[in-house]
C-alpha positions as CSV (number, residue, x, y, z in Angstrom):
1,M,-67.5,-51.4,63.2
2,D,-64.9,-54.1,63.0
3,T,-61.6,-53.5,61.1
4,I,-61.8,-54.1,57.3
5,H,-58.8,-55.6,55.6
6,K,-58.2,-55.2,51.9
7,I,-55.2,-55.5,49.5
8,G,-54.3,-53.1,46.7
9,R,-51.6,-53.7,44.1
10,R,-49.9,-51.7,41.4
11,K,-46.9,-52.9,39.3
12,T,-44.8,-54.7,42.0
13,A,-46.1,-52.7,45.0
14,V,-48.5,-54.5,47.4
15,A,-50.4,-52.6,50.1
16,R,-52.3,-54.2,52.9
17,V,-55.0,-51.7,54.2
18,Y,-56.8,-51.9,57.5
19,L,-59.8,-49.5,57.8
20,S,-61.5,-48.8,61.1
21,D,-63.6,-46.1,62.7
22,G,-61.6,-43.1,63.9
23,T,-60.6,-39.6,63.3
24,G,-58.9,-39.7,59.9
25,K,-55.4,-40.7,60.9
26,V,-53.5,-42.5,58.1
27,T,-50.4,-44.5,59.1
28,I,-48.2,-46.1,56.5
29,N,-45.5,-48.5,57.8
30,G,-45.6,-46.9,61.2
31,K,-45.2,-43.3,59.9
32,D,-47.8,-40.6,59.2
33,Y,-48.7,-40.5,55.5
34,T,-47.4,-36.9,55.1
35,E,-44.1,-38.0,56.4
36,F,-44.0,-41.2,54.3
37,F,-45.1,-39.4,51.1
38,P,-43.7,-35.8,51.1
39,L,-45.1,-35.0,47.7
40,G,-48.5,-33.3,47.5
41,T,-49.6,-35.4,44.5
42,L,-49.1,-38.6,46.3
43,Q,-50.9,-37.4,49.4
44,Y,-53.8,-36.3,47.1
45,K,-53.9,-39.9,45.7
46,I,-54.3,-41.4,49.1
47,N,-57.0,-38.9,50.1
48,Q,-58.9,-39.2,46.8
49,P,-61.3,-42.1,47.8
50,F,-62.3,-40.3,51.0
51,E,-63.0,-37.0,49.2
52,L,-65.1,-38.7,46.6
53,T,-67.2,-40.5,49.1
54,N,-67.4,-37.6,51.6
55,T,-65.9,-39.6,54.4
56,V,-62.8,-37.4,55.2
57,G,-61.9,-37.7,58.8
58,S,-64.3,-40.6,59.7
59,F,-61.9,-43.6,59.3
60,D,-58.4,-44.5,60.6
61,V,-56.2,-46.3,58.1
62,K,-53.2,-48.5,58.9
63,V,-51.2,-49.6,55.9
64,N,-48.3,-52.0,55.4
65,V,-46.8,-51.4,51.9
66,Y,-43.8,-52.9,50.2
67,G,-42.3,-53.3,46.8
68,G,-42.2,-50.9,43.8
69,G,-41.6,-47.2,43.9
70,I,-43.4,-44.4,45.7
71,T,-45.9,-43.8,43.0
72,G,-46.8,-47.5,42.6
73,Q,-47.1,-47.7,46.4
74,A,-49.4,-44.7,46.6
75,E,-51.7,-46.1,43.9
76,A,-51.7,-49.5,45.5
77,I,-52.8,-47.8,48.8
78,R,-55.5,-45.9,46.9
79,L,-56.9,-49.1,45.5
80,G,-56.9,-50.8,48.9
81,I,-58.7,-47.9,50.5
82,S,-61.3,-47.8,47.7
83,R,-61.9,-51.5,48.1
84,A,-62.3,-51.1,51.9
85,L,-64.8,-48.2,51.5
86,V,-66.9,-50.4,49.2
87,A,-66.8,-53.2,51.7
88,F,-68.0,-50.7,54.4
89,N,-70.8,-49.3,52.2
90,E,-71.8,-50.8,48.8
91,E,-73.2,-47.4,47.7
92,N,-69.7,-46.0,47.4
93,K,-68.9,-48.3,44.5
94,P,-70.5,-46.2,41.6
95,L,-68.7,-43.1,42.8
96,L,-65.3,-44.7,42.9
97,K,-65.8,-46.7,39.8
98,A,-66.7,-43.6,37.8
99,E,-63.3,-42.1,38.7
100,G,-61.5,-45.4,37.9
101,L,-60.4,-46.2,41.4
102,M,-61.9,-49.7,41.5
103,T,-59.9,-51.0,38.6
104,R,-56.6,-52.7,39.2
105,D,-54.1,-51.3,36.7
106,P,-52.7,-54.4,34.8
107,R,-49.6,-52.7,33.3
108,M,-46.5,-54.5,34.4
109,V,-42.8,-54.3,33.3
110,E,-42.2,-56.5,30.2
111,R,-39.6,-59.2,30.7
112,K,-36.2,-59.1,29.1
113,K,-35.8,-61.7,26.3
114,F,-32.6,-63.7,25.7
115,G,-30.6,-62.6,22.7
116,Q,-31.7,-59.0,23.2
117,K,-30.4,-56.1,25.2
118,K,-33.7,-55.3,27.0
119,A,-37.4,-56.2,26.5
120,R,-37.6,-54.6,23.1
121,K,-34.2,-53.2,22.3
122,K,-31.9,-55.5,20.3
123,F,-28.1,-55.7,20.1
124,Q,-26.5,-53.6,17.3
125,F,-26.8,-55.3,14.0
126,S,-23.7,-55.4,11.7
127,K,-24.2,-56.4,8.1
128,R,-20.5,-56.8,7.4
């Protein structure tokens, strides 16, 4: 199998995922994923596509991720891995789609408007 390259995004985080045959090693920005994401919930998000498709330990994953916070980065990596697994085997798509892993989350930060304090918050109004 050749290396599969896919991109995952979430908020302002962008993850470039390279999936290849291997022993289940996940490397993110040159570090092991347990070192890069010390929280168990974020590690679970990265392993979720493999657990759903019963492919734990059968692929090596190399990821370059930048932008956003740690949760956005973890979810961007999860989307990239899911897309790569579907490119590897089309039968994985219904399993991943049922769990909502094939959908790009469109929610972004709303822009600040002029004449206001923030996106929705206004400056204090004084009647007199």
